[in-house]
N, C-alpha and C positions, 0 to 999 in steps of 0.2 A: 295532367300528370306532371309532378315536379320532375325536373331533371336530377339525375343522380349527383349527389355531391361528396366529394372525396372527403375522408375523414380529415377532421380538424387535428393539426398538430399542437401537441402539448409539450414539445420538446424543452421549451425554456420557461415552463411553470415552476420548477423547482431544481436546485442544484444537482440533484442525484442524477436526472434525465441525461443532460448532455455530457456530463463529466463520466458517468458510467459507461455510456455508450462509446465516447471518444476514447477514453482511458483504456478500454478494452481493446477496441480497434488498433490503437497504436501498440498495445501489448503484443497483439498477435503477430505484427509487422516487426517489431523491435528485436525480438531475440533471434528469428530466422535471419534477419538481415545482418544482425551482429555476427553471427556464426559464419555466413556465407562470406562477409568480410574478412573475418579472422582466418578463415582456411584460403582467402586469396582468390574468392570467386566472384567479385564484383568489379574486376578490372581497375581501371585507374580513378573511379570514383571515390572522393575523400569528403566528408562533411567538415565543417568548420571545427578546427582543433584537430581532426583526425579520428579514426574510428574508435580508438581505445578511449579518448576523452568522451567522445559521444556516447558511448554505450554506458560508462559509469555515470555520466551527469544524466542522460535522458531515461535511465531505467528509474531513477529516483525522483528528479525534479520534472519529468515528463509524466511518465506513467503513473508512479505512486502519489505525486502531487495532485494529479487530476482526480484520483479517487479519494483522497484524503478531502480535497475541495467539495466534490459531490457529496460526500456522506456528512461532513460538518456543517455545510451551508444548508443541508437539508435538516439534521438533527437539532440544530440550534433553534429552528423554529418551534420544534416541539419541547425543547428544553426551557425556553423562555417566554414562549408567546409572542415573542416580537417576529413579524413577518420576515421570511427569507428573501434573498435576492431572486427576482423573478423578471421576465420580460427583457426589456432593453438592457438594463443593467447587467444581467446574466448573460445576455447574447454577448455583449462587450467583453465580458471577462473571458467567456469562452473563445472568442475571436483572440484575444490576447494570448491565450495559452496555444492555440492552434498555429498562429503566426509565428510564435517562438520556435515550435516542432519544425514547421517548414523552414525556417531561416537556418536552422542547424543543418538540415539535409540538403538545402540549396546551396551550401558554403557562402552564405552571404558574409559580408566583413565582420569580423570579431566584435568590433565595437556596436554594430547594429543588432547582432545576436545578444549581446549582452544586454542592451538597453530594453530589448524585448522580454529577454527571460527573466529579467529583474523585477517587472512588473507585476507579475502572477501573484507569488506568495505573499508579498506584501499587502496586495489588493484583498486576497482571501483572509489575511490576519486582521486587517482594518474592519472587513465586514462581520467577522465573528466577534472582535472585540467590541465593537458597537452594540450588537444584540446583547452580549452577556453584561456589559457596563449598563444599557438601559434597564434590564432586569435586576442588576445588582446581584449577580448570580455568581458568588464567590466560588462555588463549587468547580466552576468550569474555567476560572482565571487560569489555572495550570496549562489548559489546552492552548489558550492564547500564548502563553509563554513558549509552549514547543513549538508553535507556528512561527513565531518570531524567531527563535534559534534555527528553525529549518531555513528561514530567509537569510539568516547570517551565514549559515553553512554554504547555501549556494553561492554567496557572495565571495566567500572564501575558497570556492571551487573555481568559480570564474576567473577570479585573481590569478589562481594557479595555472589556468589554461593561458591566459593573457600574458603572464610571464613567463611561460615554458617551465613552470616549477611543478614537475610532476608530484612531488612529495606534498605540497600544497594543496593542488587538487585532490590528491587521495585523501587528505585529513578532512577536507570539506566534505567530501562524498562520504567517508565512513561515520564522521560526526552526525551527518543527515540519517545514515541509515540506523543509527542506534536512537536517534531520536524518534524514528518512526517505530522501532520496537518499543520506545516507552508508550506511543500512542496505542500500539497493539495491547499491551499491558493495561493501559487505563481504560480504554474503550471496551477491550475483552472483558475485564473485570466488572464492567456494568452490564454488558449486553449478554454475555455467554450463561450465566446463572437464570437471567430471566428468560432467554430464548429457550433454555433447556426445560425449566418449569412450564412454560405455555406449550412448547413442543410435545411434552410428555403428560401434560394435563396433571401435574404434581400439585400438592396443596400449596406449597410455598418454595420459593428459590432458595438455593443453599445459602447458609447464613453469610453476612458480610464481615469481613474483618478490616476495618478501616485501618488500623495501626499498619497492617501489612501492604494495604494499598498504596499508602503514603510512603512506606519505605521502599517499595519496589519502584514507585515512580522517581523518588529522589535518587535511588541508586542508577536507575536507567538514564536520567539527565547527567548524572556524574560520569558514567562511561561515556556517554556522548561528548562532553566537554573534553573528556581525557583524549579521545579519539581527534577531535577537531585541534587540541592543541600538539598532537602529536607524541603525546607521553605514551600513551596506550599501544603505540604501534611497535613498542620494543617489549618482549616478554619480561615480566616481573611477577613474583610472587605474590605481592600485595594485589595487583590487579587480578591474578588468578583467583585469589581468595574472594574478592569482589564479586567476580563472574560466577563463582561456585555458590556463594550466598544467593545471588540473585536467582539462579538455577533452581535451588532449593525453595525459595519462596515461590517461584511460579509452579513449580512442581506440586507444592502443597495446596496452593489454588485450583490446580487441575485435579488433584485427587478429591478435594472438598466438593468440586461441582459434578465429578462423575456419577452416572446412574447407567447401569448395563442396558437398559433398553434404548439408551441414545443411539447405538450402533444400527438400530433399525430405521434412522431418521437421517437421510442423507445431508439436510440442512443443519443437523446438529453434530453429527460425526466429523464432517468438514471443518466445523469450527474447532472442535475439540483437538482434532488431529493438527490443525494448524498451530494451535497454541501449545501442543505437545513439541514441535518442531522448535519453537523458541526455547524449551526446556534443553533440547539437544543442543541447539546453537550455543547456548550459555555455557552448557559443560564443554563443548568443544573449544571454545575460548578459553576456558579454564585450564582444559588439558595443553593448548598451545602456549599459555604463559608459564606453564610448569615444565615445558620442554619435551612434552610426551606426544605432541602432535605437530608434524613438519610444516604442513600446508595451511598457513592463513586462510587462503581463499575457502578451503572447505567449510571452515566455520562462517564465513561472510555469506557463501551460498546456501547454507543449511537455513541461515536468517533470512535472505532475501527471496529465496524461492519457495521453501516449505513453510516458514511461518508468515511473512509479510504478504506474499503473493497468494499463499494458501488462505489466510484470513480475508484478503481482498475479494477473492473469488467467492468465498462462502458467504461474506456479508453483502456483497452486490446482488446475488441470487436472491437472498432472503428479503433485503431492504426495497428491491425492485418491486417484489410482489406486495409486500406490506403497504408501501407508500402509493402504491396504485389501485388499492382496495380490492386486491385478488386474493384467493386463498393461497395459503403458505404451502402450496404442493407444486413444486418446479416440474418442469418436463423430465420424465425418466432418463433422458439423454445426460442431464447434468450430473447425475450420478457418475457418469462416464468422464464428464469434465473434470470433477473432483479426483477421480482416480488417475486421470492423465496427469494433473498438476503435479500429484504427489510421486508419480512415476518420474516426473522431470527431476526430483530431488537426488535420488541415488544415480540418475544417468549422468548429472552434471558433477555431483561431489564425488562419486567413487568409481564410475564406469569410465568417464572422460579421461581422467588422468592417464589411465591403463590403456584405452583405445580411443584417441581424441576424435576421429573422424566419426566413429560408430556412436560414442556416447554424447558428443555435443548436438549431433543432428538427432538423436534420440530425444534428448534434453529439449532442443529448440521444437521439434515437431510435436511433442508431447504439451509442451507450454503453449505453443500457437493452437494446438487442437481445442485445448481446454477453453482459452479465450474466444475463438471462433464459435465454439458451441454456445456459449453465453450470448454473444452477439445474434446468432442465428435464432435463438429462441426468446430473446428479449428486446429486439430492436422494435417489434410492433409495441410492446409492452411500454417502453420507454417513449415511444414516438406519439402514442394515441393519448386521448383523454382517458380518466378514470372511468370505468364502466359504471360507476354508481353517480357519476355527474358532479361529484365535489371536486373542488379545486385542489391542486396539487399534483 
């Protein structure tokens, strides 16, 4: 009788596997730890740069960057036919990401943290650029541009921390936030109509509007550049008009993609709802620029939690199934995960300002619960080989 063999690990066969898992685990820890620190419940422990700098930086360049890397390094293989990172190179990239996260929390010298942190996004950009260049796939050149700009924003943020310049750090972080919003619009515009068609067995997806796609992408990159330059951090009616126009464009897309039956499919309504939060965030920014919304942070968290994090959770739940050859039927508990993440939005944006202890902890627990549910139900899927025996 042959001895029992433990299941072979497939964790480093494609980018989505290590980065979806590590990013989600980090997300589940990141926000509760930040809330505990903000409320003075972690004693004298301070990460490099302090807790506020850590929170602003790691939300984007730790958690979000990991998921972006996992998605793009997987998707680019399908888009171009060029094999994606796997094996030792992928393991090395994941190690770079992890070492940077640990360096921040261990309060290592800032020069070492910066050196580690600055390696990750440029490496992802080069890997992505190589694949689209080999395939001469001009359609995906804008994604490479956005990744390069994200790396630039990270540098701006790190220079702000190193020089104790809070304004510069904030500009780098907010520039990056709106670049991620550009990716949400770009990738969402590709996959949401397709996923909706496939999920509802419709004859064809909603018609594409390339002119609107390009305008929304250009407008989103413009907003990011205005943020990183500091111009958009001061209310102005022209900026408010730009945000309102972007909101109208994304709303038009959302209405075009809508089908009444999508609300019966968790993998679809979670995507559409995340995209709807993008519209709400854009109009909140328009109101702030017009002087009708006092708290800039509300608009930021509508985007960061509702749209970006909502899109992340919905996408990783579907992509992890599709790319491991499994039916697109997540565990019923993932519906609870989507609900919890969307509960975190009003908890942070509207309840926390009035009742800080209750609101912040409700948001943190809801957020952490959503990503821990993903980890619990997907860890085996991400770790084990495809059941059909195919690579990936």
